TIPA-540298 format. One record per atom (N, C-alpha, C): y, z, x. Coordinates in steps of 0.02 Angstrom, whole numbers, plus 32768, in hexadecimal, padded with zeros to 4 digits. Each point is the difference from the previous one (the first is absolute). Last residue first. Layout:
BEGIN
YZX ...
***
This chain:
BEGIN
83707F7A7EB6 80137FD87FDD 802C7FBD8022 7F8680C0805B 7FD17FD27FD5 802A7FDF7FDE 805C80A7807C 7FE17FCE8037 7FD17FD17FE0 807180BA7F87 80397FC78007 7FE67FC88040 7F7080D37FBA 80037FB87FBD 80427FC7801F 7FE780D18081 7FCB7FCF800C 7FFA7FCB7FD8 80AC80997FEC 80107FEE8032 7FBB7FCC8018 7FFF80817F2F 802B7FD07FFD 80037FDB8043 7F7C80B77FFF 7FE67FDA7FD4 80297FBB8002 802A80A780CD 7FFD800B7FC1 7FE77FBA7FE3 8013803480F1 7FE280467FDB 7FF47FF27FAC 7FE37F5780DE 802C7FFC7FC2 7FE8802F7FD6 7FAD800680DD 80357FE28004 80367FF27FCA 7F1480598001 8026802C8017 80457FD78016 7F697F7B7F86 8010803A7FD8 80228041802B 7FAF7F45807D 804E7FE57FD8 8007803E7FD2 7F448035807D 80447FF18031 80377FE47FDA 7F2F80077F96 80178049800F 804B7FFC8032 7FB47F377F52 7FDC80238037 8022804E800F 7FFA7F5B7F14 802480178034 7FE18036802E 7FD17F4C7F14 7FF58028803D 80288007802D 80097FD67EF6 80147FE48043 7FF28030802A 7FE17FB47EE9 8006802D803B 7FFC7FDC8045 805E7FD27EF3 7FE17FEF803E 7FF480298039 809280157F2A 7FBB80277FF9 7FCF7FDA8032 80E97FDB7FD4 7FD87FD27FCE 7FBC8026800B 80A58064807F 801A80087FB5 7FD57FD87FCE 7F93804280E1 803C7FF18001 800C80087FB9 7F4D809280AE 801B7FCF7FBE 80437FEE7FE8 7F5F805580E9 804680067FD8 80007FC87FD1 7F47807E80B3 80097FD17FE2 804180147FCE 7FAC804F810C 800C800C7FBF 7FFE7FBB7FC9 7F8F807280ED 80407FEC7FF7 800380017FAE 7F297FE8808F 802C802D8012 80517FF37FF5 7F177FBD7F6D 80307FF6802B 8025802F8014 7EFC80027FB7 803D80177FEC 803A7FDA803E 7F098016801B 80227FC07FDE 80407FFE7FDA 7F7680C2806C 7FEC7FE27FB9 80197FC87FE4 8028804880E7 7FB37FF47FFA 7FF07FF57FB2 80F77FCB803E 7FDC8042801A 7FB27FDC7FE3 80CC7F448044 7FDF802D7FCC 7FD580458014 80E87F48804B 7FC0801F800F 7FD980307FC5 809F7F108004 801580477FF1 7FB5801A8015 80807F258063 7FC680137FDC 800580537FFC 80E37F5A8002 7FD280228031 7FC0801A7FD2 80DE7FB27FB3 7FC57FC78003 7FCB80198023 80D6805D7FB9 80027FF6803E 7FC57FCD800F 802580457F1E 804D80018024 7FFA7FDA8054 7F3B802B7F60 802F7FD57FDA 80477FFC8023 7F0E803A8063 803480227FE7 802D7FC87FDE 7EE97FF28014 80437FF88024 8032801D7FF3 7EE2800C7FF3 80417FF57FDF 80448003801C 
***
């Protein structure tokens, strides 16, 4: 799985869960974000600006 912002591969733990987060926009679409981008962009609004 790849990050929607930086396009790098998102790491997974042993249960195949991503190390990062999913962010849902106002249309209901899920976007995946890696841990590094999540650390840089603290709020949901800042993350969603990169998907528009």
